[in-house]
Steps between C-alpha positions, in 0.01 A plus 500: 500500500545154639356204303155409611445840682243745378338808643158469640211723420260623767235233433745215508651628828148537660418138385821363659439682823143374514627151426746529794220617733272209398780246517542515876876458448767709651657754271829310492340168409273659232792679341726188500216294343429753235858610449416861586735735683358638835617848412267493202203421713592766756537757230160435355325475847652831593414658172129386530490611861611848406250533217203334681430618850207259540568207737586179328306189544721253686366142494571294805498122479311365808543138410765348717584170673472692837141534611365848568435394855857421573675776299615806699388843375667828476337835465643764268383864537562753224351839578136429612488161327569176688552159333518169683685227317615153589857488606583224255415694175777575256706802601504636142121498489469678836762757398303579172184534711668751734653689205155530333353634835774750532437631152131516571560710820737733328248558214219600727 
């Protein structure tokens, strides 16, 4: 085992994934700042997705230097659900939102 590396428990993994979601950072920047491997996050995200079919809450930061009136919007449709988001939102946030919607439609 590498020095400084230790295995996560489920509660620690959930806490880190929640911190990532609240941070508004991209996965790359979050991992770099915390010294965490992206593979570790992907492993736990996938493990929780397989064990929990409920859609995850995906926070979206609406505070931006671009005003809502000038930001272009895109519509994303997953099954019978449509979501409109500003085009300038973080791609990682939008991807997590789409993944959560896809899990929800598969669970129904």
